[in-house]
N, C-alpha and C positions, 0 to 999 in steps of 0.2 A: 573528445571521449568514444571509445565503441562498446556496445554492451551485444553480449550475442545468449541469449538463450539454449543452455544447455540440455535443457530438461527432455526435450522430445528424443534427442539423440540417444541419451542415458536411456531412457527408456525401451528404444529400438535396439540398442545392446544388452539390454536386460533379457528383453524377448529371446533374441536372437540365442544367446547364451542358453535360455529355457527351453528353447527347441531342440537345440544342440543335444543338452542333457537327457533330454526326454528321448531323441532318437539313439543316443549310446544305450539308454534303460531300455527301449524297446527290444534292441537287438539283443541284447543280455538275456530279455526275458524269456524271448523267441527260442533261443539257445536252451535255457534253463529248462522251458518248459516239454522243449522236443524232448531231452534229455530224461527229464522225470516220467514224461506219460508212457513213453516206448518199454520202461521196464516194468511201469504199472500196469501195462497193457498185459505182459508177458505174463506176471506174477496173478494177474486175474484170469486167463486162460487157464493157469495149470491148477488152481484152485476151483475151477470147471468142470476140470477133468475128475481131480480127486471127489468133488462133489457127487459126479455121476456115479461113481463105484461106492459110494457109501448106501446102504438101506436105509428107507424112511425113518426108520426106528434107531439108527445111530444118533446118539448125542455129540456124536463130532461134524453132523452136519451143520448143528447152531453153529461152534464156532467157525466152521467154513462160510458159512451166510452171512456172520459179524465179521469175518476179515472183508467178502466180499463188499460188504457196504462201507468200511473204512477206504477203503481201496476206490470205492467211486466217488466218497466225499474228499480225497486228495487229489484226483483228478477235475471233478468241479472247482475244488479250491483255486486247481494251476489253473485252469480255464479261465476264471473268473479274476484271477490278478493280471491274467494276462490281456483280458477286456480293457481292466482299468486302466491300462497305460494305453491301450487304442484309444481309448476316450479321452483322454489329454491330449492326444496327439489329433482328435477329430476335427475338421472343416465344415463348412457350413455351404449350401449351395440354394439357390433361388427355386422356386418352383415346386415345392414337395407338396402333395396331397395327404394332407392328416389322415383322412378316411380310408386310402389306398393303402398306406404303411400301417394302419389298426388291423384292417383287412387280412394285410399278408401275416401280423402277427398271430391274429386267434386262429387263422388256418395252420400254421407251426405248432402252434400251442393245441390245439384239437387232438393231435397224434395222442396226446397224455390221458385226454378225459374218456376213453373206452373202459379207464378203469373204475370209475363211477359215473350213476344214472345222477347226472345232472342238466337242469335246464339252461340254455346260453340263450339270453336277448341281445340282440345289438340294435341299436338307433343312431343314426348316422345322419349329422346336421347335411342339411341338403346347400347348395353354392358355397361351399366352406374357401374362401380365398387361399391360394398356395402359399407357404410361408418357406422361409428361410432355415434349413436344417439340414440334418445328416441323416436320411431316410434309413441307413442301416442301425446306426447307433440309435436311433430314436425307436424304431422297430425293438433293438434289445431291450429297452427301457418299458416298452409296452408289455414285449413276452414277459419279463420277470416280474411284473404287477398281473399278470392274467394268470400264471402257473402259481403266484403266492396265493391269490383268488381260489384257486381251484385248491389248492393245497388244505386251505380254510376253510374248505366250505363241506359241510357233513354231504352223505348219502341223501339221496332226494332232495339239496338246494338247488341254488341258481346262483346265476350270475348273471349281471349286466352291464352293458359296455356302452357308451353313448357320447356323443361330441352334439356342442353345438356353438353358435359363432355371438361374443359379447362384443361389447363397443370396440373395444382394443385389443383383445387376444379370442383364442379358440379354446375353450374347455372340454377335456377330456376325465370320461369319469369310470372308475372301475368299482362295482359294487358287488358286494356277496352276503348271502344271508348265512345267518348260522354261527358267527364268530364274531368276537367281542376281546380289543385288544385294552389292556387295564392301563389306565395313567402312567404308571410307572413304566411298560413297555411302552408306551408311545413317545416317553421321552428319549429311548434309546434307539427306536425303531432305523433309524436310518445311520446309526452308528456301525462303524466296519466290525464285522465279526460277531454281531449282537445276533443271537438266533434264540428261538423258542423249540427250534425244531431237531429234531433228535440226530437227524443226519444234513442239517442245513449247513452251509459255510459262512450265513453273515454277511453279502455281500452283495447278494441280489437286490436287496432294497437301496443299499448305498450306491450301488452302482446306478440305479432308475435315478437316484437323488441328483448324483453328478450330472449325467448327461441330461436333466431337465435343466440344472443351472445352467450348463454350456450352452443350451438352448436359450438363454435370458428367462426361463421360466419358472414357475415354482408349483411345488406339490405340496400336497396337504393332506391329511386322513382324518376321519372322522369318525367313532366306532361308539357301541351301546349294545347293552344286550339285547334289546328287542328290535332294532333298525338295522344291525348287522355292520359292517365295515366298507365304507367308502373312501378311495383314493380320488382326490380332484388333483388332476393337472392343469395349469393355464397357461400356453406359449404366445408370445406375442406376435401380433401382426405384423411388425415391421423390425425390421434390423437396431440392435441398439450396442451401440460401441459406450462403454466408458461412462456408463447408466444413462446416457441420453439417448434418446431416437436421433436417427438421422433419417 
């Protein structure tokens, strides 16, 4: 009698089919994104010209401004959907410095901080071992969390970002003062298209969670009226495949 275990071969074939499907979807999404963003950019430019010709007291400026906000929302939604497909196709590589990725994300996010008077504190753990990660996607997750904290922090508040080494993981915390997430909102926080912001897409936190999950990590949130809001991320020090460390 001869026995052959074909489960591993079947798994490899499924993975190949999944990869091929993502490649097709990625190519299609890139084309669609290009076709959508170009007309939106043209419409936005024309509206800005109209807005410049309207006197400050003209009520039509309100309609133009609202149209510009909706165009920005559509543009952001298109970019987020494209990011989501890129996330699903990402690969991890060894030797990534979490502190360096976090510093780059904060530096990029600071461009929007000039509109608010906030205090920003950073505490980076020393001698953190490098991890296996995708630095571009990890930076995107960090950036989404930093921008979310910035938007939720009231004028004169503060943001604090910290990293530390735990026995088997690296812990990253994003804390902001002055905001509170209700238990009802907390349950939906990482749900696609759920947002409490008037001009949000509801994909920023979902993308952050998905990126962390594909790094075999976890993300949690704590929030209260007095303590503010803190997002906790833990990333493993070792590569994990199929639920087991190797």
